[in-house]
C-alpha positions as CSV (number, residue, x, y, z in Angstrom):
1,M,156.8,49.9,90.3
2,S,156.4,50.4,93.9
3,S,157.7,47.0,96.0
4,S,154.2,46.4,97.4
5,G,153.0,46.0,93.4
6,R,155.7,43.4,92.8
7,F,154.7,41.8,96.2
8,G,151.4,41.5,94.7
9,G,151.8,40.2,91.8
10,K,153.6,37.5,92.9
11,I,150.6,37.0,95.4
12,L,148.3,36.9,92.4
13,I,150.6,34.2,90.8
14,M,150.3,32.2,94.1
15,A,146.7,32.6,94.7
16,L,146.2,31.2,90.9
17,L,148.2,28.2,91.8
18,S,146.5,27.6,95.1
19,L,142.8,27.8,92.8
20,L,144.4,25.6,90.6
21,T,145.7,22.9,93.0
22,F,142.5,23.5,95.0
23,G,140.5,22.5,91.3
24,L,142.3,19.3,90.8
25,M,142.2,18.5,94.5
26,S,138.1,18.7,94.3
27,C,138.4,16.4,91.3
28,R,136.7,12.8,91.7
29,F,139.2,10.4,90.3
30,G,136.1,7.7,89.9
31,S,135.5,4.9,87.9
32,S,132.4,4.5,85.6
33,T,131.0,1.8,87.7
34,R,130.7,3.8,90.7
35,I,127.5,3.9,92.7
36,Y,126.7,7.2,94.6
37,L,124.5,7.1,98.0
38,N,123.4,10.0,98.8
39,D,120.2,10.4,97.3
40,S,119.2,7.1,98.9
41,I,120.3,7.8,102.4
42,S,117.1,7.7,105.1
43,W,117.8,8.5,108.7
44,A,115.8,7.3,111.7
45,R,116.5,8.3,115.4
46,T,117.0,5.7,117.8
47,D,119.4,5.2,121.2
48,A,122.3,3.7,122.7
49,H,121.4,0.1,122.9
50,S,119.6,-0.4,120.0
51,N,121.0,-2.7,117.4
52,V,120.7,-3.6,113.6
53,Y,117.9,-5.9,114.2
54,S,115.6,-3.3,115.5
55,A,116.4,-0.9,113.0
56,A,114.0,-3.2,110.7
57,F,111.4,-1.4,113.0
58,A,112.5,2.4,112.9
59,E,110.5,4.5,110.8
60,F,113.4,6.3,108.6
61,K,112.7,9.2,106.8
62,E,114.5,10.8,103.4
63,L,117.7,12.2,104.1
64,R,117.6,14.5,101.3
65,K,114.4,16.6,101.9
66,A,116.2,17.6,105.2
67,R,119.6,18.6,103.1
68,E,117.0,20.6,101.2
69,S,115.4,22.4,103.6
70,H,118.7,22.8,106.0
71,K,122.2,23.2,104.5
72,R,124.0,21.2,107.8
73,C,121.8,18.7,107.9
74,F,122.4,16.4,111.4
75,E,121.9,19.6,113.9
76,P,118.4,20.7,113.0
77,L,117.3,17.0,113.4
78,V,118.5,16.2,116.4
79,G,120.2,19.1,117.6
80,R,123.9,19.5,119.5
81,D,123.4,18.3,122.4
82,G,124.2,14.5,121.5
83,A,121.7,11.6,120.1
84,F,122.0,8.3,117.8
85,I,120.9,8.2,114.3
86,W,120.3,5.9,112.3
87,L,121.5,6.2,108.3
88,K,119.8,3.5,105.8
89,M,121.5,3.5,102.2
90,E,120.7,0.9,99.6
91,F,122.3,-0.4,96.7
92,T,122.5,-2.9,94.2
93,V,125.0,-4.7,92.2
94,P,125.4,-3.9,88.6
95,E,126.6,-6.5,85.8
96,M,130.4,-5.1,85.9
97,L,130.8,-5.2,90.0
98,R,129.2,-8.6,90.5
99,Y,131.4,-11.5,92.4
100,K,133.8,-8.6,93.4
101,S,134.5,-7.0,96.9
102,L,133.7,-3.7,97.2
103,G,134.5,-0.5,99.2
104,L,132.0,2.2,100.8
105,V,133.7,5.5,101.1
106,I,132.4,8.3,103.1
107,P,134.6,11.3,103.0
108,Y,133.0,13.1,105.9
109,L,131.1,12.0,109.0
110,H,130.6,13.6,111.6
111,F,131.0,12.3,115.2
112,S,131.6,8.5,115.4
113,D,129.9,5.7,113.6
114,K,129.6,2.2,113.1
115,V,128.7,0.3,109.8
116,W,126.7,-2.8,109.2
117,L,126.2,-4.6,105.2
118,N,122.9,-7.0,105.1
119,N,123.2,-6.9,109.1
120,V,126.8,-8.1,109.6
121,Y,129.1,-5.2,111.0
122,V,132.1,-4.1,108.9
123,G,133.5,-1.7,111.1
124,G,133.7,2.3,112.4
125,Y,135.6,5.5,113.0
126,G,135.9,7.0,116.2
127,E,134.3,6.1,119.7
128,F,130.7,6.2,121.2
129,P,130.1,7.7,124.7
130,P,131.1,7.7,127.3
131,N,134.5,8.2,125.6
132,E,133.4,9.6,122.6
133,K,136.2,10.8,120.1
134,S,135.6,11.8,116.9
135,S,137.4,10.6,113.7
136,L,137.5,14.3,112.9
137,F,138.6,14.9,108.8
138,Q,139.8,11.3,108.1
139,S,137.8,9.7,105.1
140,H,135.7,6.4,105.9
141,L,136.7,3.3,103.9
142,Y,134.9,0.0,104.5
143,Y,135.6,-3.4,103.0
144,F,132.6,-5.5,101.7
145,P,134.1,-8.8,101.0
146,N,132.4,-10.8,97.9
147,S,130.9,-13.3,100.4
148,M,129.0,-10.5,102.0
149,I,127.7,-9.3,99.1
150,R,124.2,-9.9,97.7
151,Q,124.9,-10.4,93.8
152,E,120.9,-10.2,93.5
153,G,118.4,-7.7,94.7
154,V,119.1,-5.2,97.3
155,N,121.9,-4.9,99.7
156,T,121.4,-2.6,103.1
157,I,124.1,-0.1,104.5
158,L,123.1,0.8,108.0
159,V,125.2,3.2,109.6
160,K,124.7,4.0,113.4
161,V,126.2,8.0,114.1
162,W,126.8,9.3,117.1
163,V,125.6,12.8,116.6
164,H,127.3,15.9,118.9
165,G,127.7,19.6,118.0
166,R,127.5,20.4,114.2
167,G,126.7,16.8,112.7
168,D,127.1,16.4,109.0
169,I,127.7,13.8,106.5
170,S,129.7,15.0,103.5
171,D,128.4,14.4,99.8
172,F,129.9,12.1,97.2
173,V,129.0,8.9,99.0
174,F,129.7,5.9,97.1
175,V,130.4,2.2,96.5
176,D,133.0,0.8,94.1
177,E,135.2,-1.6,93.6
178,Y,137.6,-2.0,96.5
179,D,141.0,-1.0,95.2
180,S,139.3,2.0,93.3
181,A,137.3,3.2,96.3
182,S,140.5,2.2,98.4
183,R,142.3,4.8,96.3
184,T,140.2,7.4,96.5
185,S,139.7,7.1,100.1
186,D,143.4,7.5,100.5
187,M,143.4,10.8,98.4
188,I,140.7,12.2,100.3
189,T,142.3,11.7,103.6
190,F,145.8,12.8,101.9
191,W,144.3,16.3,101.2
192,N,142.0,16.6,104.3
193,V,144.6,15.5,106.9
194,R,148.0,14.6,105.8
195,M,148.6,17.5,103.7
196,Y,148.3,19.3,107.4
197,I,151.3,17.5,108.4
198,M,153.6,18.7,105.3
199,F,151.9,22.0,106.4
200,S,152.8,21.6,110.1
201,G,156.5,21.0,109.0
202,V,156.9,23.9,107.2
203,M,155.7,26.0,109.6
204,L,157.6,24.5,112.2
205,C,160.5,25.2,110.5
206,A,159.4,28.6,110.3
207,F,159.1,29.2,113.7
208,I,162.8,27.7,114.2
209,L,164.2,30.3,111.5
210,Y,162.6,33.0,113.1
211,L,163.1,32.4,116.6
212,L,167.1,32.1,115.6
213,M,166.9,35.5,113.7
214,Y,165.4,37.0,116.7
215,I,168.0,35.5,119.0
216,G,170.5,36.9,116.9
217,R,168.7,40.2,116.7
218,R,166.7,40.9,119.9
219,N,165.4,44.6,118.5
220,E,163.6,42.9,115.6
221,K,160.9,41.6,118.1
222,D,158.6,41.2,115.2
223,N,160.4,38.1,114.3
224,L,159.3,36.6,117.8
225,S,156.1,37.1,117.0
226,F,155.8,35.9,113.8
227,S,157.6,32.9,114.7
228,L,155.3,32.5,117.9
229,L,152.8,32.9,115.4
230,N,153.7,29.8,113.4
231,L,154.3,27.9,116.0
232,S,150.5,28.2,117.4
233,T,149.4,27.7,113.9
234,V,150.9,24.3,114.3
235,C,149.5,23.3,117.4
236,F,145.8,24.7,115.3
237,L,146.1,22.4,112.9
238,L,146.1,19.3,115.2
239,P,142.9,18.5,114.7
240,F,142.8,18.6,111.3
241,C,145.6,15.7,110.7
242,A,145.2,14.2,114.3
243,S,144.3,10.8,113.3
244,D,147.4,10.0,112.0
245,I,149.1,11.3,115.3
246,P,149.4,8.5,117.9
247,L,148.9,11.1,120.5
248,Y,145.2,11.1,119.6
249,D,145.0,7.4,120.1
250,M,146.4,7.5,123.6
251,E,143.6,7.0,126.4
252,F,144.9,9.6,128.7
253,V,144.0,12.5,125.7
254,S,140.7,12.7,125.8
255,Y,138.9,14.4,122.9
256,F,137.1,16.8,125.0
257,L,140.3,18.3,126.6
258,F,142.1,18.1,122.9
259,I,139.5,20.3,121.4
260,K,140.1,22.3,124.2
261,L,143.5,23.1,123.9
262,A,144.3,22.1,120.1
263,L,141.1,23.6,118.2
264,C,140.0,26.7,120.4
265,I,143.1,28.3,122.9
266,S,145.5,27.8,119.7
267,F,143.1,29.8,117.8
268,F,143.1,32.5,120.3
269,F,146.9,32.2,120.5
270,V,146.9,32.7,116.6
271,V,144.9,35.5,116.3
272,T,147.0,37.2,119.4
273,F,150.3,36.7,118.1
274,A,149.0,37.9,114.1
275,S,148.1,41.0,115.7
276,L,151.1,41.6,117.7
277,F,153.3,40.7,114.5
278,M,151.2,43.3,112.6
279,M,151.9,46.2,115.3
280,Q,155.5,45.0,115.9
281,Y,156.5,45.0,111.8
282,L,155.4,48.5,111.6
283,R,157.6,49.4,114.4
284,V,154.6,50.7,116.6
285,R,155.3,51.1,120.2
286,I,152.2,49.1,122.0
287,S,151.0,51.5,124.7
288,P,150.5,49.6,128.3
289,P,146.8,49.8,127.9
290,V,146.5,48.2,124.7
291,R,148.9,45.3,125.9
292,F,146.8,44.8,129.0
293,A,143.4,44.6,127.0
294,M,145.0,42.1,124.5
295,S,146.2,39.9,127.4
296,V,142.7,40.0,129.3
297,L,140.9,38.9,125.5
298,L,143.4,36.2,125.3
299,L,143.0,35.1,129.1
300,T,139.3,35.4,129.2
301,A,138.7,33.9,125.8
302,S,141.1,31.1,126.8
303,G,140.0,30.4,130.1
304,A,136.4,30.2,129.2
305,C,137.2,27.7,127.2
306,L,139.5,25.6,129.1
307,F,137.0,25.6,132.1
308,A,134.2,24.6,129.8
309,P,132.2,21.8,132.0
310,D,131.1,19.7,128.4
311,Y,130.7,19.9,124.9
312,N,127.6,21.6,124.7
313,F,128.9,24.5,126.5
314,L,131.9,24.8,124.7
315,M,129.9,25.1,121.6
316,R,127.9,28.0,122.8
317,L,130.9,29.7,123.2
318,T,131.8,29.6,119.7
319,I,130.3,33.1,119.0
320,P,131.4,35.4,122.3
321,C,134.8,34.1,121.6
322,L,134.7,35.2,118.3
323,V,133.7,38.2,119.1
324,M,136.2,38.9,121.4
325,M,139.1,37.5,118.8
326,A,137.6,39.9,116.1
327,F,138.7,42.6,118.7
328,Q,142.1,41.4,119.3
329,L,142.5,40.7,115.5
330,G,141.4,45.0,115.6
331,F,144.2,46.1,117.5
332,G,146.6,45.1,114.5
333,I,144.5,45.7,112.0
334,R,143.8,49.6,112.8
335,E,147.8,50.0,113.1
336,V,148.2,48.7,109.5
337,V,145.4,50.8,108.9
338,R,146.7,54.3,110.5
339,A,150.1,53.5,108.7
340,F,148.8,52.7,105.6
341,F,146.8,56.2,105.2
342,G,149.9,58.1,107.2
343,A,152.6,60.5,106.3
344,D,155.6,57.8,106.9
345,A,156.5,56.8,103.5
346,Q,158.3,53.9,105.2
347,A,155.5,52.7,107.3
348,R,153.2,53.2,104.3
349,T,155.4,50.7,102.6
350,S,155.1,48.3,105.6
351,A,151.6,48.3,105.6
352,R,151.4,47.5,101.9
353,I,153.8,44.7,102.4
354,L,151.2,43.4,105.6
355,A,148.1,43.6,103.3
356,V,149.3,42.0,100.4
357,G,151.2,38.9,102.6
358,F,147.8,38.6,104.8
359,L,145.9,38.5,101.6
360,P,145.9,35.1,100.6
361,T,145.1,34.1,104.3
362,I,141.6,36.7,104.3
363,C,140.8,35.3,100.6
364,T,141.1,31.8,101.5
365,I,138.8,31.8,105.1
366,L,136.1,33.7,102.6
367,A,136.5,30.8,100.3
368,D,136.2,28.5,103.3
369,F,133.1,30.2,104.7
370,I,131.4,30.2,101.6
371,L,132.3,26.4,100.9
372,R,132.1,24.9,103.7
373,D,128.8,27.0,105.7
374,I,127.2,28.3,102.7
375,L,127.0,25.8,99.9
376,M,127.9,22.9,102.7
377,F,130.8,21.4,100.8
378,T,132.3,19.7,104.0
379,A,134.2,17.0,101.6
380,Q,136.4,19.6,100.5
381,P,139.7,20.4,102.5
382,Y,140.6,23.8,104.7
383,I,141.7,26.1,101.6
384,S,142.7,28.7,104.1
385,I,145.7,26.7,105.2
386,F,146.8,26.7,101.4
387,G,146.5,30.6,101.8
388,W,148.4,30.7,105.1
389,Q,150.9,29.1,103.3
390,V,151.3,31.5,100.3
391,S,151.2,34.2,103.3
392,L,154.4,32.5,105.0
393,F,155.8,32.4,101.5
394,V,155.5,35.8,101.0
395,F,156.8,36.9,104.6
396,I,159.8,34.8,104.1
397,M,160.5,36.7,100.5
398,I,160.4,39.9,102.4
399,L,163.3,38.2,104.3
400,T,164.9,37.5,101.1
401,V,164.4,41.0,99.8
402,R,165.9,42.4,103.1
403,Y,168.9,39.6,102.3
404,N,169.3,40.9,99.1
405,R,169.7,44.1,99.7
406,V,172.4,43.7,101.9
407,Y,173.8,41.7,99.7
408,R,174.1,44.1,96.5
409,R,175.5,46.7,99.1
410,N,178.3,44.7,100.2
411,E,179.0,43.8,96.2
412,I,179.2,47.1,95.1
413,L,181.7,47.3,98.0
414,S,183.7,44.1,97.1
415,F,183.6,45.5,93.0
416,N,185.3,49.1,94.4
417,L,187.5,46.9,96.4
418,D,188.8,44.5,93.9
419,T,191.6,46.0,92.4
420,E,193.0,47.0,95.6
421,V,192.7,43.7,97.2
422,R,194.5,42.1,94.0
423,A,197.0,44.2,94.4
424,K,197.2,43.5,98.4
425,T,197.0,39.7,97.5
426,K,200.2,40.0,95.3
427,R,202.0,41.8,98.0
428,L,200.7,39.2,100.6
429,S,201.7,36.5,98.2
430,E,205.3,38.1,98.0
431,A,205.4,39.1,102.2
432,N,204.5,34.9,102.6
433,E,207.0,33.6,100.7
434,R,209.3,36.2,102.7
435,L,207.7,34.6,106.1
436,E,208.0,31.1,104.9
437,L,211.6,31.6,104.9
438,E,211.9,33.1,107.8
439,M,209.9,30.5,109.7
440,R,212.1,28.0,107.9
441,R,215.0,29.8,109.7
442,S,213.0,30.1,113.1
443,N,212.5,26.5,112.9
444,V,216.2,25.8,112.5
445,D,216.6,28.2,115.8
446,L,214.3,27.0,117.5
447,E,215.4,23.5,117.1
448,M,219.2,24.5,118.2
449,A,217.1,26.4,121.4
450,S,216.0,23.0,122.1
451,I,219.0,21.3,122.1
452,V,220.7,24.0,124.3
453,Q,218.3,24.2,126.9
454,K,218.3,20.5,127.1
455,K,221.9,20.8,127.8
456,F,221.2,23.5,130.4
457,F,219.1,21.3,132.3
458,P,221.6,18.1,132.8
459,L,219.9,15.3,134.4
460,P,222.6,14.2,137.3
461,E,225.5,12.9,136.2
462,V,226.9,11.3,139.8
463,S,225.3,9.3,142.6
464,F,224.6,10.9,145.4
465,L,225.3,9.3,148.9
466,G,222.0,8.5,150.8
467,W,219.8,9.3,147.8
468,D,218.3,7.5,145.3
469,V,217.4,10.6,142.5
470,A,215.1,10.1,139.0
471,I,214.1,13.0,137.1
472,A,212.0,12.9,133.9
473,Y,211.6,16.1,131.9
474,E,209.5,16.0,129.1
475,A,208.6,19.2,127.0
476,A,205.0,19.7,125.5
477,A,207.0,21.7,122.3
478,K,210.6,21.8,121.2
479,V,211.4,24.1,124.0
480,S,209.5,24.1,127.6
481,G,208.9,26.4,130.7
482,D,210.0,24.1,133.3
483,L,212.9,24.8,135.2
484,F,214.9,22.1,137.5
485,D,218.0,22.4,139.3
486,Y,220.0,20.5,141.8
487,Y,222.8,21.6,144.0
488,H,225.6,19.2,145.5
489,E,229.2,19.4,146.5
490,G,230.7,16.2,145.4
491,R,228.1,13.5,146.3
492,T,226.7,15.5,148.7
493,L,223.5,16.6,147.7
494,R,222.6,20.6,149.4
495,G,219.5,21.2,147.6
496,M,217.5,21.2,144.3
497,S,214.3,23.2,142.6
498,L,211.4,23.2,140.5
499,F,209.7,26.0,138.6
500,D,207.4,26.2,136.1
501,V,207.1,29.3,134.0
502,S,203.6,30.5,132.3
503,G,203.0,30.5,128.6
504,H,204.7,28.4,126.5
505,G,206.9,28.8,123.7
506,I,210.5,30.7,123.7
507,A,209.5,33.1,125.8
508,A,208.6,30.7,128.7
509,S,212.0,28.9,127.8
510,L,214.5,32.4,127.7
511,I,213.2,33.3,131.1
512,T,213.4,29.3,132.5
513,M,217.5,29.8,131.2
514,L,217.4,33.3,133.0
515,S,216.0,32.4,136.1
516,K,218.7,29.3,136.6
517,H,221.3,31.5,137.7
518,I,219.6,33.7,139.9
519,V,218.3,30.9,141.8
520,Y,221.5,29.0,141.9
521,E,223.3,32.3,143.1
522,S,220.4,33.0,146.0
523,F,220.3,29.3,147.0
524,R,224.4,29.9,147.7
525,D,223.9,32.9,149.5
526,S,221.5,31.5,152.1
527,N,223.9,28.4,152.4
528,E,226.8,30.9,153.2
529,K,224.9,33.6,155.0
530,A,222.8,30.8,156.8
531,R,219.7,32.3,155.8
532,S,216.2,30.4,155.6
533,I,215.3,28.7,152.5
534,S,212.3,31.1,152.6
535,T,214.7,34.2,152.4
536,A,216.1,32.7,149.6
537,L,212.9,32.6,147.7
538,Y,212.1,36.1,148.6
539,R,215.2,37.2,147.0
540,V,214.5,34.9,143.8
541,N,211.5,36.9,143.6
542,E,213.0,40.1,143.8
543,Q,215.7,39.7,141.2
544,I,213.4,38.0,138.6
545,I,211.0,41.0,138.7
546,E,213.9,43.3,138.3
547,A,215.7,40.9,135.6
548,K,212.7,40.2,133.4
549,G,211.4,43.7,133.4
550,D,207.7,44.4,131.3
551,I,208.2,40.5,130.3
552,E,204.7,39.3,131.9
553,N,205.3,35.6,132.3
554,Y,205.4,35.0,136.4
555,L,206.6,31.2,137.9
556,T,205.5,28.7,140.2
557,G,208.1,26.7,142.3
558,L,209.6,25.0,144.9
559,L,212.8,25.7,146.3
560,I,214.1,22.8,148.6
561,R,217.5,22.7,150.8
562,F,218.8,19.6,152.4
563,T,220.7,19.0,156.2
564,G,222.6,16.6,157.6
565,P,222.3,13.4,157.6
566,D,222.5,12.8,161.6
567,E,224.1,9.2,162.6
568,N,221.2,7.2,161.9
569,G,220.9,8.7,158.7
570,T,217.9,10.5,158.6
571,C,218.3,14.0,156.4
572,G,216.6,17.6,157.1
573,V,214.1,18.7,154.4
574,E,213.7,22.5,154.4
575,M,211.3,24.0,151.6
576,A,209.5,27.0,150.4
577,N,207.0,27.2,147.6
578,A,206.0,29.9,145.7
579,G,202.4,28.6,144.3
580,H,203.5,25.5,143.0
581,P,201.5,22.3,143.2
582,H,202.2,20.4,146.4
583,P,205.1,17.7,146.7
584,I,204.0,14.4,147.9
585,L,206.2,12.4,150.7
586,F,206.1,8.7,151.1
587,R,207.0,7.3,154.7
588,A,208.7,3.9,154.4
589,A,207.9,3.1,158.2
590,T,204.1,3.6,157.9
591,S,203.4,3.0,154.0
592,S,201.6,6.1,154.3
593,V,201.5,9.4,151.6
594,C,200.8,12.4,152.5
595,E,201.4,16.1,150.7
596,I,203.9,18.4,152.0
597,V,202.0,21.4,153.0
598,H,202.8,24.9,155.5
599,D,202.0,24.4,159.1
600,E,198.5,25.9,160.3
601,G,198.8,29.6,161.2
602,Q,201.0,29.8,158.2
603,F,199.7,31.6,154.5
604,Q,201.3,30.4,151.6
605,Y,199.9,32.8,148.7
606,G,201.1,34.6,145.5
607,A,204.0,33.9,142.8
608,I,207.3,34.8,141.5
609,G,208.1,37.5,139.3
610,I,204.7,40.0,139.5
611,R,205.6,43.3,140.1
612,D,203.5,45.0,142.9
613,I,201.7,41.8,144.6
614,D,202.6,41.0,148.1
615,V,203.7,37.5,148.7
616,S,204.2,35.0,151.4
617,F,206.4,32.1,150.9
618,P,206.7,30.1,154.9
619,E,209.6,27.8,155.4
620,I,207.8,23.9,155.4
621,R,210.7,21.8,157.6
622,F,210.1,17.7,158.1
623,P,212.8,14.9,158.2
624,M,213.1,12.0,155.8
625,E,214.1,8.6,157.2
626,E,216.0,5.9,155.0
627,G,213.2,4.4,152.7
628,D,210.9,7.9,152.3
629,V,210.6,9.0,149.2
630,F,209.8,12.6,148.4
631,V,208.2,13.5,144.5
632,C,207.9,17.0,143.2
633,F,206.5,17.8,139.5
634,T,205.0,20.7,137.5
635,D,201.6,20.7,136.9
636,G,201.8,19.1,133.2
637,L,201.1,15.7,135.2
638,T,198.4,16.4,137.2
639,E,196.4,18.4,135.4
640,A,197.1,16.1,131.8
641,M,193.6,15.1,130.3
642,N,192.4,12.0,128.6
643,E,190.0,12.2,125.4
644,F,186.8,12.6,128.4
645,R,188.4,15.8,129.7
646,D,189.0,14.2,133.0
647,Q,192.5,15.3,134.5
648,F,195.0,12.6,135.9
649,G,195.4,14.4,139.1
650,K,197.4,13.9,142.3
651,E,194.7,11.4,144.1
652,R,196.2,8.8,141.2
653,V,199.7,10.1,141.8
654,M,199.3,9.0,145.5
655,E,197.8,6.0,144.8
656,I,201.0,4.8,142.5
657,L,203.5,6.2,145.1
658,R,201.6,4.3,147.9
659,A,202.0,1.4,145.5
660,S,205.5,1.8,144.5
661,G,206.9,3.5,147.5
662,G,209.0,0.0,148.3
663,K,210.7,0.3,144.8
664,D,213.7,2.4,143.6
665,A,213.4,5.9,141.7
666,K,213.9,5.0,138.4
667,A,211.2,2.0,139.2
668,I,208.5,4.7,140.7
669,L,209.3,7.3,138.0
670,D,208.5,4.9,134.9
671,D,205.4,3.6,137.1
672,L,204.1,7.4,137.2
673,V,205.1,7.8,133.3
674,S,203.7,4.8,132.1
675,S,200.4,5.4,134.4
676,L,200.2,8.7,132.8
677,F,200.6,7.8,129.1
678,G,198.2,4.8,130.0
679,F,195.1,7.4,131.2
680,I,195.7,10.0,128.4
681,G,196.1,7.8,125.8
682,E,196.7,9.3,122.3
683,V,195.4,12.8,123.2
684,P,198.6,15.2,123.0
685,R,199.8,17.0,126.3
686,D,199.5,20.5,126.3
687,D,201.8,21.8,128.8
688,D,205.2,20.9,129.6
689,M,205.8,17.9,132.5
690,T,208.7,17.4,134.8
691,I,208.7,14.7,137.7
692,I,211.3,14.6,140.3
693,V,211.6,11.5,142.7
694,L,213.9,11.2,145.6
695,R,214.3,8.4,147.6
696,R,216.3,8.5,151.1
697,T,218.7,5.1,151.4
698,G,220.1,6.2,154.2
699,I,224.2,6.2,154.9
700,Q,225.7,3.7,152.2
701,D,229.5,4.6,153.3
702,D,231.9,6.6,155.4
703,G,233.0,9.0,152.8
704,A,236.0,7.7,151.8
705,E,234.7,6.8,148.1
706,E,233.8,10.3,147.8
707,L,237.3,11.5,149.0
708,L,238.9,9.0,146.6
709,E,236.6,10.1,143.6
710,E,237.6,13.9,144.2
711,L,241.3,12.8,144.5
């Protein structure tokens, strides 16, 4: 059996279910006490200023005769230009309804109305001019309290109706006990109004689903057109459920504008996207003339409705706009017919699927035309919306079928690979056991490496003359990529270095240990041969490039040399920077804080250990007097983040140093570390961190103590 035949069977089932639903929906769940009033309705023309007392002098005519000669009863009586009429209904209360509160139900009444019972106003729906507004398809329910009803004799209902356009009143107008009338009115409103809200929700989901599918696969443009088709249909359904939409009651939305946008222009987009969907589903290339013609038809119809000066003119545009939309839909239908009778088997199958998919919509549109425009069953809901839901279900099934085909294909592949997968699983399990053993060994080795590395970078064990030194060295993991060292002769501090290796883990830690000896030898050689500290850093770069070979890790860092001191205890500092965060200097004399950067006219660029890359490490010189504090660090300090992804930043470091500059080095370091961990909270650090604080303390002795220690 062909795929189109299978779809046809499913569509037939859905159509039968829709008819069954419509039949149940059409039933009147009434009671034996219900009083139907359609045969007793009479009418009389009136004006905007009339009231119930002037209605007593009006000349009423029987409305049933007008219905027999004209299916739509108000339009031939007063025209489409707008007029006020009175409707009068009379009833007597049967024995079983006496001394009970009653309710009047009018399933459908267009345009707006106000109701009186025995000359007492009981309510209304919609609004009269100048701010006219229709209640649209909502059922009208009016409450008649027991005290207002004449238990003996005739009760008179007067309805003042503003008739505009295709005005009409439905069948099955009745009076019943209020609870029964309220239940029936709610049921009518549910089927005529609230059901469309649920349908709109379904189509919004379809809109999102197909739009996401189009975003995932841009080449399937039929997903986009079908998505927009659903969205425009949701807009078109707004007038059918407008009475339950808060937007409809807002003053800034006029009824006339609402109808133009929601009912007219949205309908034009529905037809346009339906035609476009047919052509794109068939993979037909849309020629530029066809695109131009479709655009002109859409813009012409939409523009004519949008700029319509009044409601009557808009009503007169109905036939011309429907003709234009028939041509618009014809572009898609023409391609379906061509594919249906064409030679391409795949195109014929796609055409059959489209025909079967749209069949419920086409059939229910014809049914609506017969029921509402020929038989005048205006109290019924628009069953074409039900048909469209069936069509929507069909196209969703198409996606399901496509998905199932892919799934079955994958299932076959999975079945063929099952044996191999089981064998590989066994091998992987054995390999996993070996891997776990290796991981345990690796963890032990990593722990040992961590111990070795910490011993490789010990903290100073002596106090340096003229210096107060504090160092914090925190690895993010067991091993670190930070490298620091200090160079001294006895208690005389000659220099320091701080480097940060890119990356993490064992590779970075090995580079640190490889680099430590190279940096030390370069520093010692520069001192012995009186070379600049910048030259020493260039030599470090060359030797590390040669030593590490093809390893990709590189380093940023600082190389620092101290000279002096002079008779005032002032020490000279020579520094070269290889792409490292700028150190920060606190001046005790002025309580100021600044970054240590190269002079104007000099350029610093490049890092250490990158082959064939030009670098520049200019020398920076500055003095440090007693009380001055010099702080250098790796980016694990400044780039540490809190839970909001905010970085700690160098500004905070400078603020802390400005506030704590008068303290000793250990206290300054403690302030920095505590501020950092207070800032990041529970957020784990993802980078190694090293902080070095050097505080200049001046000349504290004459060197005798140092000589004594050496002896």
